C-alpha positions as CSV (number, residue, x, y, z in Angstrom):
1,M,1.6,39.1,-18.0
2,A,1.6,37.0,-14.8
3,D,3.0,33.5,-14.9
4,P,0.3,30.8,-15.3
5,K,-0.7,28.9,-12.3
6,R,1.2,25.6,-12.3
7,V,1.0,22.0,-11.3
8,L,4.0,20.1,-10.2
9,L,3.1,16.5,-11.1
10,A,4.9,13.7,-9.2
11,K,6.1,10.6,-11.0
12,P,6.3,7.8,-10.0
13,R,2.8,7.9,-8.8
14,G,-0.2,5.6,-8.7
15,Y,-0.2,1.9,-9.3
16,C,2.8,-0.1,-8.1
17,A,3.6,-3.5,-9.4
18,G,1.9,-5.3,-6.5
19,V,-1.4,-3.4,-6.9
20,D,-1.4,-3.9,-10.7
21,R,-0.9,-7.6,-10.2
22,A,-3.7,-7.8,-7.6
23,V,-6.2,-5.9,-9.7
24,V,-5.4,-7.8,-12.9
25,T,-5.7,-11.0,-10.8
26,V,-9.4,-10.2,-10.0
27,E,-10.1,-9.1,-13.6
28,K,-8.6,-12.3,-15.1
29,A,-10.3,-14.5,-12.5
30,L,-13.7,-13.0,-13.5
31,E,-12.9,-13.6,-17.2
32,L,-11.8,-17.2,-16.6
33,Y,-14.2,-18.5,-13.9
34,G,-17.1,-16.1,-14.4
35,A,-18.9,-14.0,-11.8
36,P,-19.1,-14.0,-8.9
37,V,-15.5,-14.1,-7.8
38,Y,-15.2,-13.4,-4.1
39,V,-12.5,-11.2,-2.7
40,R,-11.6,-11.3,1.0
41,K,-11.2,-7.7,2.2
42,E,-10.6,-4.8,-0.3
43,I,-8.2,-6.1,-3.0
44,V,-6.4,-2.8,-2.6
45,H,-7.2,0.2,-0.5
46,N,-8.9,2.3,-3.1
47,R,-12.6,3.1,-3.3
48,H,-12.8,3.6,-7.1
49,V,-11.0,0.3,-7.8
50,V,-13.2,-1.7,-5.4
51,E,-16.4,-0.2,-6.9
52,T,-15.2,-0.8,-10.4
53,L,-14.4,-4.5,-9.8
54,A,-17.7,-4.9,-7.9
55,G,-19.4,-3.6,-11.0
56,K,-17.7,-6.4,-13.0
57,G,-18.9,-9.1,-10.7
58,A,-16.4,-9.2,-7.8
59,V,-18.1,-9.7,-4.4
60,F,-16.1,-8.3,-1.5
61,V,-16.4,-10.0,1.9
62,E,-14.8,-9.6,5.2
63,E,-14.1,-13.3,5.9
64,N,-14.0,-16.7,4.2
65,A,-17.1,-17.8,6.2
66,E,-19.1,-15.5,3.9
67,V,-18.0,-17.3,0.7
68,P,-20.2,-20.2,-0.5
69,P,-18.4,-23.5,-0.3
70,G,-16.6,-24.4,-3.6
71,S,-16.4,-20.8,-4.8
72,V,-13.3,-18.8,-6.0
73,V,-11.9,-16.4,-3.4
74,V,-9.0,-14.0,-4.0
75,F,-6.9,-12.8,-1.1
76,S,-6.0,-9.2,-1.1
77,A,-2.6,-7.6,-1.9
78,H,-2.0,-6.9,1.8
79,G,-1.5,-10.5,2.7
80,V,-3.2,-12.9,5.1
81,A,-2.3,-15.1,8.1
82,P,-1.8,-18.8,7.6
83,E,-5.1,-19.5,9.4
84,V,-7.0,-17.8,6.5
85,H,-5.5,-20.3,4.0
86,D,-6.6,-23.1,6.4
87,Q,-10.1,-21.7,6.6
88,A,-10.4,-21.6,2.8
89,A,-9.3,-25.2,2.5
90,E,-11.8,-26.3,5.1
91,R,-14.6,-24.7,3.1
92,G,-13.4,-26.2,-0.2
93,L,-12.7,-22.8,-1.6
94,K,-10.5,-22.2,-4.7
95,A,-8.1,-19.7,-3.1
96,I,-6.0,-17.4,-5.3
97,D,-3.4,-15.5,-3.3
98,A,-2.8,-12.0,-4.7
99,T,-0.5,-10.9,-1.8
100,C,2.1,-8.5,-3.0
101,P,5.4,-10.4,-3.4
102,L,7.1,-7.7,-1.2
103,V,4.7,-8.5,1.6
104,T,5.3,-12.2,1.1
105,K,9.0,-11.5,1.6
106,V,8.3,-10.0,5.0
107,H,6.1,-13.0,5.9
108,K,9.0,-15.3,5.0
109,E,11.4,-13.2,7.2
110,A,8.9,-13.4,10.1
111,R,8.8,-17.2,9.8
112,R,12.5,-17.6,9.6
113,Y,13.3,-15.5,12.6
114,A,10.5,-17.2,14.6
115,E,12.1,-20.6,13.7
116,E,15.4,-19.2,15.1
117,D,13.5,-18.1,18.3
118,F,14.0,-14.4,17.8
119,D,11.7,-11.7,19.3
120,I,10.4,-9.8,16.3
121,L,9.5,-6.2,16.5
122,L,7.1,-5.4,13.7
123,I,6.9,-1.6,13.0
124,G,3.5,-0.8,11.7
125,H,0.0,0.5,12.3
126,D,-2.3,-1.4,14.7
127,G,-5.2,-3.0,12.8
128,H,-3.8,-2.6,9.3
129,E,-4.5,-5.7,7.2
130,E,-0.9,-6.2,6.3
131,V,0.2,-6.1,10.0
132,I,-2.6,-8.6,10.9
133,G,-1.4,-10.9,8.2
134,T,2.3,-10.7,9.1
135,S,1.7,-11.1,12.8
136,G,-0.3,-14.2,12.0
137,E,2.8,-15.9,10.7
138,A,4.4,-16.0,14.2
139,P,2.0,-14.5,16.8
140,E,4.1,-15.8,19.7
141,H,7.2,-14.1,18.5
142,I,5.9,-10.8,17.1
143,Q,5.2,-7.5,19.0
144,L,3.8,-4.5,17.2
145,V,5.7,-1.2,17.5
146,D,3.2,1.5,16.3
147,G,5.6,4.4,15.9
148,P,8.4,5.9,18.0
149,D,6.2,6.6,21.1
150,S,5.4,2.9,21.6
151,V,9.0,1.9,21.8
152,D,9.1,2.1,25.6
153,G,6.3,-0.4,26.0
154,I,8.0,-3.4,24.4
155,T,9.4,-6.4,26.3
156,I,11.9,-8.9,25.0
157,R,13.4,-12.1,26.3
158,D,17.0,-11.9,25.0
159,P,18.5,-8.6,23.9
160,E,20.9,-10.5,21.6
161,K,18.1,-12.2,19.7
162,V,15.8,-9.5,18.5
163,V,15.1,-8.1,15.0
164,W,12.9,-5.5,13.5
165,L,10.6,-5.9,10.5
166,S,8.1,-3.4,9.1
167,Q,4.9,-2.9,7.3
168,T,5.8,-2.1,3.6
169,T,3.7,1.1,3.2
170,L,5.1,3.2,6.1
171,S,6.8,6.6,6.0
172,V,10.5,5.9,5.5
173,D,11.4,8.8,7.9
174,E,9.1,7.7,10.7
175,T,10.2,4.1,10.4
176,M,13.8,5.0,10.8
177,E,13.0,7.3,13.7
178,T,11.3,4.3,15.3
179,V,14.4,2.1,14.6
180,D,16.7,4.7,16.1
181,R,14.6,4.8,19.3
182,L,14.6,1.0,19.4
183,K,18.4,0.8,18.9
184,K,18.9,3.2,21.9
185,R,17.0,0.7,24.0
186,L,18.3,-2.4,22.3
187,P,21.9,-1.9,20.9
188,M,22.0,-5.5,19.6
189,L,18.8,-5.1,17.6
190,Q,19.3,-6.7,14.1
191,N,18.1,-5.2,10.9
192,P,16.1,-7.2,8.4
193,P,18.2,-8.8,5.6
194,S,16.8,-6.3,3.1
195,D,14.7,-3.1,3.3
196,D,11.0,-4.0,4.1
197,I,9.5,-0.7,3.0
198,C,8.6,-1.2,-0.6
199,Y,10.4,0.4,-3.5
200,A,7.1,2.1,-4.7
201,T,6.4,3.6,-1.3
202,Q,9.9,5.0,-1.1
203,N,9.9,6.4,-4.6
204,R,6.5,8.1,-4.2
205,Q,7.6,9.6,-0.9
206,Q,10.9,10.8,-2.4
207,V,9.5,12.7,-5.3
208,V,6.9,14.4,-3.0
209,K,9.8,15.4,-0.8
210,D,11.6,16.9,-3.8
211,I,8.7,19.1,-4.9
212,A,6.9,19.9,-1.5
213,A,8.8,23.1,-0.6
214,D,7.6,24.7,-3.9
215,C,4.0,23.9,-3.3
216,D,1.3,26.1,-1.9
217,V,-1.0,23.0,-1.8
218,M,-0.2,19.3,-2.2
219,L,-3.1,17.2,-3.4
220,V,-2.7,13.4,-3.0
221,V,-5.3,11.2,-4.8
222,G,-6.0,8.2,-2.6
223,S,-8.4,6.7,-0.1
224,K,-8.4,7.4,3.6
225,N,-7.7,3.7,4.5
226,S,-4.7,3.7,2.2
227,S,-1.7,3.8,4.5
228,N,0.8,4.9,1.8
229,S,-1.5,7.6,0.5
230,V,-2.0,9.1,4.0
231,R,1.8,9.0,4.4
232,L,2.3,11.0,1.2
233,V,0.2,13.9,2.6
234,E,2.2,13.8,5.9
235,V,5.5,13.7,4.0
236,A,4.5,16.7,1.8
237,V,3.7,18.9,4.8
238,Q,6.8,17.8,6.7
239,H,9.0,18.8,3.8
240,G,7.6,22.3,3.1
241,A,4.2,22.1,1.4
242,K,2.0,24.8,3.0
243,T,-1.0,22.5,3.1
244,G,-1.8,19.0,2.0
245,H,-5.1,17.2,1.3
246,L,-6.1,13.6,0.5
247,I,-8.9,13.1,-2.0
248,D,-10.5,10.2,-3.8
249,F,-11.9,12.2,-6.7
250,A,-11.5,15.7,-8.3
251,H,-14.9,16.9,-7.2
252,E,-13.7,16.6,-3.5
253,I,-11.3,19.5,-4.0
254,D,-12.5,22.5,-1.9
255,E,-12.2,25.7,-3.8
256,A,-10.9,27.4,-0.7
257,W,-7.8,25.3,-0.9
258,L,-6.8,26.9,-4.2
259,E,-7.4,30.5,-3.2
260,G,-4.2,32.5,-3.5
261,A,-2.3,29.4,-4.6
262,S,0.1,29.6,-7.6
263,T,1.7,26.1,-7.4
264,V,-0.2,22.9,-6.7
265,G,1.7,19.6,-6.2
266,L,-0.1,16.5,-7.3
267,S,0.6,12.8,-6.6
268,S,-1.3,9.6,-5.9
269,G,-1.0,6.6,-3.7
270,A,0.2,3.2,-5.0
271,S,-3.4,1.8,-5.4
272,V,-4.7,4.7,-7.5
273,P,-5.4,4.3,-11.3
274,D,-4.1,7.3,-13.2
275,N,-7.4,8.3,-14.8
276,L,-8.3,9.7,-11.4
277,V,-5.1,11.9,-11.5
278,Q,-6.0,13.0,-15.0
279,D,-9.4,14.1,-13.7
280,V,-7.7,16.3,-11.1
281,L,-5.5,17.8,-13.7
282,A,-8.5,18.7,-15.8
283,H,-10.3,20.1,-12.8
284,L,-7.2,22.3,-12.0
285,A,-6.9,23.4,-15.6
286,E,-10.4,24.7,-15.5
287,R,-9.3,26.9,-12.6
288,G,-6.3,28.4,-14.3
289,F,-3.6,25.8,-13.4
290,T,-2.7,25.2,-17.0
291,S,1.1,24.7,-16.7
292,V,2.0,21.1,-15.8
293,E,5.6,20.2,-15.0
294,E,6.2,16.5,-14.4
295,F,9.0,15.4,-12.1
296,E,10.4,11.9,-12.5
297,P,13.6,11.4,-10.6
298,V,13.5,7.6,-10.9
299,T,11.8,5.3,-13.4
300,E,10.1,2.1,-12.2
301,K,10.3,-1.0,-14.3
302,I,9.3,-3.7,-11.9
303,A,6.5,-6.1,-12.8
304,F,5.3,-9.2,-11.0
305,S,3.8,-12.4,-12.5
306,L,0.3,-13.5,-11.7
307,P,-0.4,-15.8,-8.7
308,R,0.6,-19.3,-9.7
309,E,-2.9,-20.8,-9.0
310,L,-4.4,-18.4,-11.6
311,A,-1.5,-18.6,-14.0
312,K,-1.8,-22.4,-14.1
313,D,-5.5,-22.3,-14.9
314,L,-5.1,-19.6,-17.5
315,K,-2.5,-21.8,-19.2
316,A,-4.7,-24.8,-19.1
317,A,-7.5,-22.7,-20.7
318,G,-5.2,-21.4,-23.4
319,R,-5.4,-17.9,-22.1
320,A,-2.0,-17.4,-20.6
């Protein structure tokens, strides 16, 4: 009898502590203040999460100008520039900042190095909300470095006063390749005081690396605008998976992807609720992939407290 088709299930996967905090922030705000609660940008980059919260009364807007004066607005996990806080204050909005604490750490680093008059090379993707927010902390000091190929285009004032920071959701390997290129040009380039790429991004990438070579197909549950989810597919293919695909939902799986496959790898981005992964497992089981092996090389135990603005109001209302 032939061995059953199998699924190699990555763990850690799905929600990181910052995403969980952001989603719970919107849910608690809706419970405490009542609908509508406005959210600037997508609270996290996941279609299902945004649609679910919208169904509960969250209203997603692009800018503060769309929020009625005096309303509650939640800032997304990706972080915002200082001017966004100023705009909210000018409109009399009750702002709740759900920025991931790990992104806030990068913002603080940017401010500190700017105060010391460093040139700051921010490794990240042009147009990503996190990059826009971080750049807004010190726009006159920050230059974007969008991958190794953009290294040659940078200009600095003093080669002894330059530091690199990074978007938290990048590929670890590509970031270090960019850093290596930068250091060949700028031998005095300083490293950030601690690793900017978040623990969850690194953990999810590492377990995908561990299982990729055994996979005929790697499926990653996540949305196309989720940087860390896109990176997981890239990492899987770079480390031996024959093919890799990004999907939001199980029904998006193309039957042709599974033809001739005996081993499917499965992971999910850091903004993906696990019920979507379970849906994919059920979909695969119906197609003969009944053996599921879960790989968990590291256990995550990090949790973040709610934003102080919300926590204070919850306590006052006796709901803390």
